[in-house]
Backbone bond lengths (Angstrom), bond angles and torsions (degrees), N, CA, C in turn:
res aa  C-N    CA-C-N  psi(-1)  N-CA   C-N-CA  omega(-1)  CA-C   N-CA-C  phi
1 M - - - 1.472 - - 1.526 108.32 -
2 P 1.322 119.50 133.87 1.457 121.60 178.73 1.512 110.98 -58.97
3 S 1.343 114.74 145.94 1.467 119.87 -176.90 1.511 112.19 -61.52
4 G 1.340 116.74 -33.48 1.468 119.18 -179.49 1.509 111.86 -64.03
5 I 1.345 116.47 -40.56 1.462 120.17 178.36 1.521 110.30 -68.96
6 Q 1.362 116.31 -39.31 1.459 120.89 176.38 1.519 110.82 -57.69
7 F 1.302 115.24 -46.46 1.466 120.04 -179.03 1.525 110.89 -62.14
8 T 1.327 115.70 -42.10 1.462 119.74 -179.02 1.530 111.10 -64.64
9 A 1.330 117.14 -43.54 1.466 120.46 179.46 1.520 110.88 -63.10
10 T 1.322 118.16 -42.62 1.459 122.28 179.08 1.517 110.79 -63.52
11 T 1.333 114.77 -42.12 1.470 119.28 179.74 1.524 111.19 -63.52
12 L 1.334 116.05 -43.15 1.462 119.50 179.32 1.526 111.32 -63.71
13 Y 1.332 115.49 -40.45 1.466 119.65 178.77 1.521 111.10 -62.58
14 A 1.344 115.77 -46.04 1.464 120.21 179.15 1.518 111.03 -62.62
15 A 1.339 116.31 -40.87 1.462 120.13 179.87 1.525 110.75 -64.19
16 A 1.357 116.13 -38.44 1.465 120.01 178.90 1.527 110.68 -64.84
17 V 1.341 117.17 -41.19 1.466 120.79 178.48 1.513 110.70 -62.92
18 V 1.345 115.67 -46.41 1.469 119.71 179.44 1.520 110.34 -61.16
19 L 1.344 117.19 -42.51 1.463 120.84 179.46 1.527 111.06 -61.74
20 C 1.331 117.33 -43.37 1.475 121.09 178.47 1.526 111.04 -61.65
21 L 1.339 115.82 -41.18 1.464 119.70 179.00 1.521 110.91 -65.10
22 L 1.322 117.13 -40.31 1.469 120.56 178.95 1.530 111.05 -65.47
23 V 1.335 115.48 -41.20 1.465 118.93 178.20 1.522 110.41 -63.92
24 A 1.347 116.99 -43.10 1.464 120.63 179.11 1.520 110.72 -63.82
25 W 1.321 116.94 -41.10 1.468 121.15 178.25 1.529 110.77 -62.52
26 Y 1.339 115.98 -44.22 1.460 120.26 -179.99 1.536 110.63 -64.63
27 A 1.343 116.11 -43.14 1.468 119.44 179.67 1.516 111.15 -64.21
28 A 1.342 116.39 -39.25 1.463 119.67 179.25 1.522 110.61 -64.76
29 R 1.318 117.15 -41.97 1.474 119.98 178.29 1.523 111.12 -62.10
30 R 1.333 116.44 -41.66 1.461 119.45 178.15 1.520 111.09 -64.20
31 L 1.338 116.72 -40.91 1.462 120.53 178.44 1.519 110.94 -64.08
32 F 1.342 117.03 -44.08 1.461 119.96 -179.81 1.526 110.54 -61.69
33 R 1.332 116.40 -43.41 1.463 119.20 179.75 1.527 111.25 -65.84
34 F 1.325 116.73 -37.36 1.461 120.79 176.92 1.523 109.94 -61.79
35 C 1.322 116.86 -46.16 1.467 120.99 179.21 1.527 110.90 -62.37
36 E 1.322 116.95 -40.68 1.463 120.48 -179.82 1.521 111.22 -65.29
37 R 1.336 117.40 -34.94 1.472 119.95 177.97 1.522 111.68 -68.60
38 N 1.328 116.74 -30.16 1.472 120.54 -178.37 1.519 113.26 -90.53
39 Q 1.331 117.18 -4.90 1.468 120.85 -179.31 1.524 109.94 -58.66
40 G 1.341 115.60 137.25 1.456 119.43 -179.51 1.509 114.66 -123.42
41 A 1.334 117.29 -8.15 1.467 121.87 179.49 1.518 108.45 -142.56
42 D 1.319 116.16 148.70 1.457 121.15 179.32 1.522 109.25 -95.49
43 W 1.327 115.79 107.81 1.460 121.94 -178.78 1.524 112.33 -90.30
44 G 1.324 117.14 2.38 1.452 120.27 175.26 1.513 114.76 86.14
45 G 1.329 117.90 10.94 1.456 120.77 178.88 1.510 110.44 -158.46
46 K 1.340 116.69 146.81 1.459 121.53 -175.46 1.533 112.03 -59.91
47 W 1.327 117.44 -45.96 1.451 120.12 -175.22 1.523 111.72 -71.67
48 L 1.324 117.57 -39.11 1.458 119.57 176.47 1.528 110.94 -65.18
49 N 1.324 117.28 -38.09 1.460 120.04 177.96 1.531 111.09 -65.04
50 R 1.327 116.65 -38.24 1.463 119.78 175.75 1.522 110.90 -64.68
51 L 1.319 116.11 -40.53 1.462 120.20 177.86 1.523 110.40 -63.88
52 D 1.327 116.66 -36.86 1.465 120.88 176.64 1.525 110.16 -61.10
53 G 1.333 116.54 -45.29 1.462 119.86 179.36 1.518 112.52 -63.96
54 L 1.336 116.85 -40.03 1.459 120.71 178.60 1.525 110.56 -65.06
55 N 1.337 117.28 -41.40 1.466 120.72 179.20 1.525 111.16 -64.39
56 R 1.329 117.24 -40.83 1.472 119.39 179.95 1.527 110.62 -62.85
57 F 1.325 116.60 -42.57 1.466 119.22 178.24 1.520 110.29 -64.38
58 F 1.325 117.24 -44.14 1.466 121.90 -179.76 1.523 110.74 -58.59
59 C 1.329 117.02 -46.35 1.467 120.38 -178.00 1.520 111.45 -69.02
60 R 1.331 116.98 -39.70 1.466 119.31 -176.53 1.524 112.09 -76.38
61 W 1.332 117.52 -35.64 1.458 119.87 -178.21 1.521 111.49 -88.79
62 Y 1.327 117.46 -55.57 1.469 120.03 -174.14 1.524 111.84 -74.49
63 H 1.327 117.03 -43.75 1.471 120.03 -179.56 1.526 112.20 -98.71
64 R 1.323 116.72 7.14 1.470 123.28 172.90 1.531 112.41 47.57
65 L 1.312 114.41 47.19 1.467 121.07 -176.08 1.524 111.24 -67.85
66 E 1.322 115.62 129.99 1.458 123.20 166.93 1.521 106.84 -117.63
67 A 1.318 116.19 124.50 1.466 119.65 -173.67 1.519 110.85 -132.41
68 D 1.336 115.76 136.51 1.460 120.54 169.71 1.526 109.79 -65.68
69 P 1.327 117.86 154.35 1.465 119.26 169.74 1.527 110.06 -60.02
70 V 1.320 116.24 130.27 1.471 121.32 -179.16 1.524 108.20 -92.99
71 D 1.323 115.80 123.61 1.465 121.83 -172.10 1.529 110.81 -83.95
72 L 1.331 115.33 72.51 1.458 120.45 175.61 1.525 110.05 -91.93
73 P 1.337 118.32 145.72 1.468 118.91 173.07 1.522 110.25 -64.25
74 A 1.338 116.59 147.79 1.461 120.31 -179.43 1.526 111.14 -61.64
75 T 1.307 116.24 -35.54 1.463 122.05 176.11 1.525 108.19 -139.70
76 G 1.318 115.96 166.70 1.450 119.87 176.75 1.513 112.23 89.68
77 P 1.327 116.02 174.04 1.467 120.68 -171.47 1.518 113.67 -77.44
78 A 1.319 114.66 155.63 1.468 122.13 172.20 1.521 107.39 -158.80
79 V 1.334 115.26 153.16 1.458 122.40 175.89 1.525 107.37 -115.78
80 V 1.322 116.76 115.59 1.464 122.02 178.42 1.523 108.27 -99.07
81 V 1.322 116.72 128.31 1.463 121.21 179.69 1.524 109.26 -126.00
82 A 1.339 115.73 153.34 1.457 120.41 179.33 1.520 109.51 -153.62
83 N 1.328 115.52 159.48 1.462 119.72 168.26 1.527 108.70 -67.53
84 H 1.318 116.54 160.53 1.466 120.20 -171.66 1.527 109.42 -126.03
85 L 1.338 115.45 103.93 1.458 120.91 -177.53 1.520 113.47 -102.27
86 S 1.368 116.96 -26.98 1.463 118.81 -171.30 1.524 110.31 -168.32
87 G 1.343 115.18 178.81 1.455 120.61 175.25 1.506 113.57 -73.52
88 L 1.325 118.33 -10.14 1.458 122.29 176.70 1.525 112.46 -76.85
89 D 1.313 117.34 -21.93 1.468 121.62 -171.30 1.530 114.14 -52.91
90 P 1.350 120.04 -47.27 1.470 118.67 -179.24 1.523 113.23 -60.44
91 L 1.344 117.69 -37.14 1.461 120.31 179.00 1.530 110.50 -63.95
92 L 1.319 116.49 -40.74 1.465 120.61 178.75 1.527 111.05 -65.21
93 M 1.329 116.63 -41.36 1.465 120.24 -179.57 1.521 111.11 -65.19
94 V 1.326 116.80 -42.16 1.463 120.37 177.58 1.527 110.06 -61.54
95 A 1.339 116.64 -41.38 1.461 120.78 -178.71 1.528 112.22 -67.74
96 A 1.328 117.77 -23.53 1.466 121.55 -177.16 1.528 113.01 -90.46
97 C 1.331 117.96 -15.72 1.471 121.59 -172.81 1.518 111.32 -106.96
98 D 1.328 116.32 146.98 1.461 120.28 -178.49 1.530 112.63 -99.95
99 R 1.342 116.11 15.92 1.458 121.54 172.49 1.532 108.92 -134.54
100 P 1.322 118.08 152.80 1.466 119.96 177.40 1.522 111.37 -62.93
101 L 1.326 116.04 147.73 1.463 121.93 -179.72 1.524 109.94 -114.68
102 R 1.338 116.36 133.03 1.462 122.67 172.28 1.526 107.55 -97.37
103 F 1.320 117.14 103.91 1.455 120.62 -175.47 1.520 111.59 -82.45
104 M 1.315 115.98 141.23 1.454 123.45 166.88 1.525 106.74 -98.06
105 I 1.353 116.75 121.45 1.461 120.29 -178.31 1.521 109.81 -133.28
106 A 1.307 116.11 159.35 1.466 121.61 179.70 1.529 109.84 -63.70
107 R 1.320 115.58 143.95 1.463 121.11 -179.60 1.529 111.90 -55.64
108 K 1.330 117.77 -39.15 1.471 119.67 -177.56 1.525 111.13 -64.25
109 E 1.340 117.11 -30.83 1.458 119.85 175.51 1.531 110.42 -75.60
110 Y 1.304 116.61 -39.60 1.462 121.61 179.30 1.527 111.14 -62.49
111 D 1.326 117.82 -32.61 1.464 121.97 -174.94 1.526 113.97 -82.25
112 R 1.314 118.87 5.82 1.466 119.76 173.07 1.525 108.43 -65.37
113 W 1.335 118.38 114.59 1.464 122.03 -169.55 1.525 112.57 -60.74
114 W 1.321 116.76 -32.03 1.458 119.75 -175.56 1.533 112.83 -83.17
115 L 1.338 117.05 -5.11 1.463 120.54 177.11 1.533 112.97 -119.37
116 R 1.334 116.52 -11.69 1.456 118.89 -172.44 1.532 111.97 -61.45
117 W 1.333 117.19 -35.94 1.465 119.76 179.21 1.532 110.48 -59.72
118 L 1.341 116.26 -38.93 1.467 120.09 178.82 1.518 110.61 -70.34
119 F 1.338 117.31 -42.96 1.456 120.52 178.92 1.525 111.39 -59.65
120 D 1.343 116.58 -40.94 1.462 119.60 177.65 1.524 110.88 -66.99
121 W 1.311 116.03 -35.98 1.464 121.21 -178.45 1.527 110.95 -63.65
122 I 1.338 116.95 -40.00 1.461 120.12 -178.39 1.533 111.92 -97.50
123 K 1.326 116.44 11.35 1.468 123.24 172.26 1.527 112.99 61.87
124 V 1.315 114.83 46.06 1.467 120.25 174.60 1.527 109.77 -63.63
125 I 1.329 116.22 146.89 1.467 122.32 178.06 1.527 108.50 -105.89
126 P 1.347 118.49 107.26 1.469 120.25 179.43 1.524 111.70 -74.80
127 V 1.324 116.06 142.97 1.466 122.16 -177.56 1.528 109.30 -115.33
128 E 1.333 115.79 121.15 1.465 121.79 173.33 1.531 108.08 -90.25
129 R 1.316 116.71 92.76 1.466 120.36 -173.33 1.519 112.32 -65.44
130 S 1.323 116.92 -38.63 1.456 119.84 -170.93 1.524 113.15 -87.03
131 T 1.337 118.12 -23.72 1.467 119.61 -174.22 1.526 112.80 -112.88
132 S 1.333 117.92 -58.81 1.463 118.79 -173.80 1.526 112.07 -142.01
133 P 1.345 118.06 71.26 1.465 119.83 178.28 1.524 112.76 -66.01
134 T 1.344 117.73 -21.47 1.467 119.37 -179.24 1.516 111.85 -65.84
135 T 1.330 118.20 -27.00 1.464 120.41 177.38 1.524 110.76 -60.76
136 A 1.322 116.25 -43.53 1.465 120.27 178.20 1.522 111.30 -67.09
137 L 1.329 117.53 -37.17 1.466 120.25 178.27 1.528 110.67 -63.73
138 Y 1.328 116.92 -40.20 1.466 119.92 177.23 1.526 110.40 -63.65
139 A 1.338 116.68 -41.92 1.470 120.04 179.05 1.522 110.64 -64.64
140 A 1.333 117.17 -40.46 1.462 120.79 178.33 1.527 110.77 -65.93
141 R 1.330 116.19 -39.74 1.462 118.81 178.76 1.529 110.86 -64.15
142 R 1.333 117.55 -40.13 1.467 119.98 177.42 1.526 110.74 -62.02
143 A 1.332 116.49 -40.29 1.461 119.75 178.14 1.520 111.16 -63.40
144 L 1.323 117.30 -42.94 1.463 120.71 178.71 1.528 111.13 -66.12
145 D 1.324 116.97 -41.68 1.464 120.05 177.97 1.526 111.28 -61.53
146 A 1.342 116.07 -27.25 1.466 120.74 177.82 1.531 112.04 -84.98
147 G 1.337 116.94 3.30 1.469 120.46 176.27 1.512 114.70 88.52
148 E 1.334 118.22 16.24 1.461 120.69 -178.85 1.524 111.25 -90.30
149 V 1.338 114.58 171.36 1.464 121.62 177.51 1.525 107.85 -106.91
150 V 1.315 116.44 121.01 1.468 122.48 179.23 1.523 108.51 -102.80
151 A 1.332 115.83 134.12 1.467 121.19 179.71 1.517 109.78 -117.71
152 L 1.310 116.13 139.39 1.467 119.97 178.94 1.519 110.39 -153.98
153 F 1.325 113.87 165.96 1.461 121.58 178.91 1.529 107.66 -111.02
154 P 1.331 118.18 100.82 1.467 120.31 -172.66 1.518 114.03 -68.53
155 Q 1.333 117.55 -10.13 1.464 118.85 174.43 1.527 110.86 -75.40
156 G 1.320 117.99 -12.81 1.451 122.37 171.75 1.510 115.44 93.81
157 R 1.301 118.45 -32.93 1.460 123.28 178.44 1.514 106.89 -160.13
158 I 1.350 116.57 -179.14 1.458 119.40 178.26 1.529 109.80 -63.10
159 H 1.327 114.96 124.08 1.466 121.62 177.42 1.522 107.93 -131.38
160 L 1.304 117.25 121.75 1.451 120.78 176.79 1.525 109.63 -78.32
161 D 1.325 114.80 164.33 1.466 119.02 -172.26 1.521 113.31 -66.17
162 H 1.334 117.51 -20.67 1.466 118.07 177.95 1.531 111.09 -84.62
163 E 1.358 115.60 5.66 1.464 120.33 177.59 1.534 109.27 -119.47
164 P 1.328 118.70 71.88 1.460 119.85 -177.00 1.527 110.92 -60.50
165 V 1.325 115.66 136.88 1.468 119.72 -178.17 1.531 108.36 -145.49
166 R 1.306 116.20 142.22 1.459 121.37 179.08 1.526 108.94 -78.58
167 P 1.327 118.06 135.64 1.461 119.95 179.47 1.529 111.86 -59.66
168 K 1.320 115.01 144.65 1.459 119.63 174.84 1.529 109.62 -74.82
169 R 1.335 116.56 169.16 1.462 121.01 -168.74 1.535 114.05 -90.61
170 G 1.332 118.37 1.02 1.460 120.03 -175.61 1.512 113.77 -58.87
171 S 1.331 117.37 -42.35 1.470 120.31 -177.28 1.526 111.40 -66.60
172 V 1.344 117.27 -42.11 1.461 118.66 -179.51 1.524 110.48 -71.36
173 L 1.322 117.74 -31.02 1.464 120.29 176.18 1.524 110.28 -64.25
174 L 1.329 117.03 -46.83 1.464 120.45 178.88 1.526 110.83 -62.66
175 A 1.324 116.29 -41.53 1.463 119.71 -179.61 1.523 111.19 -65.45
176 T 1.319 117.06 -39.31 1.460 120.85 179.75 1.530 111.38 -67.23
177 L 1.321 116.76 -40.17 1.469 120.75 -177.39 1.525 112.84 -72.19
178 T 1.325 116.83 -30.60 1.467 120.00 -172.13 1.521 114.25 -111.97
179 G 1.335 117.83 -13.17 1.463 120.17 -175.76 1.516 113.31 78.01
180 A 1.341 117.82 8.30 1.464 121.30 -179.74 1.520 110.57 -73.89
181 P 1.318 118.30 140.98 1.465 119.63 173.97 1.523 110.66 -72.91
182 I 1.324 115.25 151.47 1.466 121.50 173.56 1.525 107.90 -99.69
183 V 1.345 116.41 126.62 1.468 121.41 -178.79 1.522 108.10 -112.17
184 P 1.344 118.39 106.63 1.469 120.84 -177.39 1.537 111.67 -84.17
185 L 1.335 115.43 140.11 1.460 122.87 174.45 1.520 109.04 -126.28
186 R 1.320 115.75 144.99 1.461 121.43 175.51 1.526 108.26 -117.38
187 I 1.349 116.86 120.05 1.461 123.26 -179.02 1.526 109.08 -98.56
188 D 1.345 115.94 132.85 1.462 121.90 177.62 1.525 109.53 -137.01
189 G 1.329 115.57 164.06 1.462 121.44 168.79 1.511 116.57 86.06
190 V 1.334 119.05 6.33 1.459 121.26 178.58 1.532 108.88 -71.64
191 S 1.332 116.57 127.71 1.465 120.20 -176.25 1.523 112.35 -71.20
192 A 1.335 116.51 -47.08 1.464 120.40 -175.32 1.525 110.17 -97.18
193 Q 1.326 116.32 61.57 1.460 120.24 179.83 1.524 110.04 -63.55
194 G 1.330 114.95 140.27 1.445 120.76 -178.46 1.515 113.49 89.78
195 E 1.331 118.09 -9.86 1.457 122.64 -179.47 1.532 110.23 -101.88
196 T 1.313 115.98 156.66 1.471 120.49 177.52 1.523 110.11 -100.84
197 V 1.319 117.47 -74.71 1.474 121.02 -177.45 1.522 111.34 -70.96
198 A 1.318 117.81 -43.56 1.473 121.19 -176.40 1.525 111.55 -59.56
199 A 1.326 117.75 -32.88 1.461 120.75 -178.69 1.522 112.47 -64.49
200 V 1.320 116.98 -28.13 1.464 120.74 179.38 1.521 110.41 -69.12
201 F 1.320 117.41 -33.46 1.458 121.44 -172.59 1.522 114.27 -98.92
202 K 1.321 118.10 -21.34 1.462 119.98 178.56 1.525 108.77 -84.23
203 R 1.320 116.22 121.28 1.463 120.27 -172.19 1.526 111.51 -64.34
204 S 1.327 115.16 140.99 1.465 121.75 -176.70 1.525 109.63 -131.22
205 R 1.323 114.38 171.46 1.470 121.43 168.20 1.529 105.82 -122.42
206 T 1.326 115.34 90.74 1.461 121.03 -167.15 1.525 112.43 -94.74
207 R 1.305 113.65 158.87 1.471 121.74 -178.38 1.516 108.52 -144.72
208 I 1.323 116.22 134.48 1.469 121.31 172.34 1.518 108.45 -119.89
209 R 1.316 114.88 120.59 1.466 120.72 172.52 1.524 108.63 -98.43
210 A 1.320 116.00 131.60 1.463 121.34 -179.48 1.521 109.39 -109.03
211 F 1.323 115.43 140.18 1.457 121.61 -177.63 1.525 110.24 -115.98
212 P 1.325 117.85 159.68 1.464 120.53 -178.33 1.524 111.59 -60.45
213 P 1.332 117.37 146.36 1.476 120.96 178.63 1.524 111.38 -60.06
214 L 1.317 114.86 147.93 1.462 122.60 179.02 1.523 109.27 -114.29
215 Q 1.314 116.23 132.07 1.461 121.49 174.26 1.522 108.44 -97.16
216 C 1.321 115.32 137.38 1.459 119.55 -174.75 1.522 111.13 -123.62
217 T 1.317 116.07 134.47 1.456 123.06 174.00 1.530 107.50 -126.70
218 P 1.321 118.08 167.14 1.474 118.72 178.20 1.528 113.24 -55.51
219 E 1.325 116.27 -29.45 1.467 119.67 -177.75 1.534 112.57 -80.58
220 T 1.321 117.52 -18.69 1.469 119.58 -173.13 1.524 113.62 -112.45
221 T 1.325 118.04 11.16 1.469 119.52 -174.52 1.528 112.47 -60.53
222 D 1.312 117.72 -42.60 1.460 119.81 -179.03 1.527 111.09 -65.44
223 A 1.322 116.36 -40.66 1.466 119.91 178.76 1.529 110.79 -65.88
224 V 1.317 116.89 -39.81 1.460 120.25 179.09 1.528 110.51 -66.65
225 L 1.324 117.61 -40.60 1.465 120.28 177.11 1.528 111.10 -61.89
226 A 1.325 116.46 -39.10 1.461 119.67 177.83 1.523 111.01 -65.20
227 R 1.340 116.84 -40.10 1.462 120.73 177.61 1.526 110.84 -65.29
228 L 1.333 116.81 -41.29 1.464 120.27 177.15 1.521 110.89 -60.67
229 A 1.312 116.54 -44.95 1.463 120.21 179.28 1.529 110.48 -58.23
230 A 1.336 116.87 -39.68 1.464 120.44 179.25 1.522 111.08 -69.21
231 N 1.338 117.36 -42.49 1.461 121.12 -178.82 1.529 112.62 -66.19
232 L 1.326 117.50 -35.48 1.457 120.93 -175.52 1.521 112.87 -87.70
233 S 1.313 117.25 -6.43 1.462 120.58 -177.02 1.528 110.62 -79.43
234 P 1.346 118.30 158.71 1.460 120.81 178.55 1.522 112.84 -67.48
235 T 1.322 118.10 -13.36 1.473 121.02 179.68 1.524 110.89 -101.63
236 A 1.339 117.65 18.63 1.460 120.01 179.33 1.521 110.07 -53.72
237 D 1.334 115.53 133.40 1.461 120.75 -170.81 1.516 111.69 -92.39
238 G 1.330 116.26 100.35 1.458 119.98 174.50 1.506 111.72 85.79
239 S 1.347 115.83 174.10 1.460 121.50 -173.81 1.501 113.76 -99.29
240 R 1.306 118.43 -11.97 1.463 118.53 -176.23 1.503 112.43 -136.33
241 G 1.307 118.92 16.56 1.451 118.48 -176.85 1.491 113.33 -131.73
């Protein structure tokens, strides 16, 4: 092949590579700016904030999330609780709240190798249910004492609506020890209920109902647990009461 043609082919190839890189760079910048515009909570880092914006768009567009305003304090601790239908639930809760959430999750979920890097990034608190659950409670209490928002599922694991269950006492214990309000949420409309990964990808029409914060003292724990059970049930009455 003549050298002139060789040179031309090489030049065209190099130009095509450079053009592809420029297009990818431009698309990435547009995506980053889009994520930043949709950001709703400050996670303390540029990449986490972008991920927050991407998750909010994903939940609102793909899962058609409609959410009540969640009455979180502007600063200081709070305990957010919700019913647990699927693996999609944490994404929906993050999309509905205007502050970062520190989730308490089962150790077996935390140990998924392909998600652990993300869990560590957002400071998830793993719970050893069978051996030492108090370790997670101490970690959650430290987070609340530092003014963070801790999120958990007081039903303990995924429970479908035909499996009524009384909330466990972890949330009221944390609230009593720290003075943090408990903010109940009710999740509805998840298509792949009972699933973890599949629920993220199967499109839904989701709804989060938010209820007024509950203050808990040693004398009111039973009453607060009863209120939580009512708020998290499928027959919860209204969106703000």
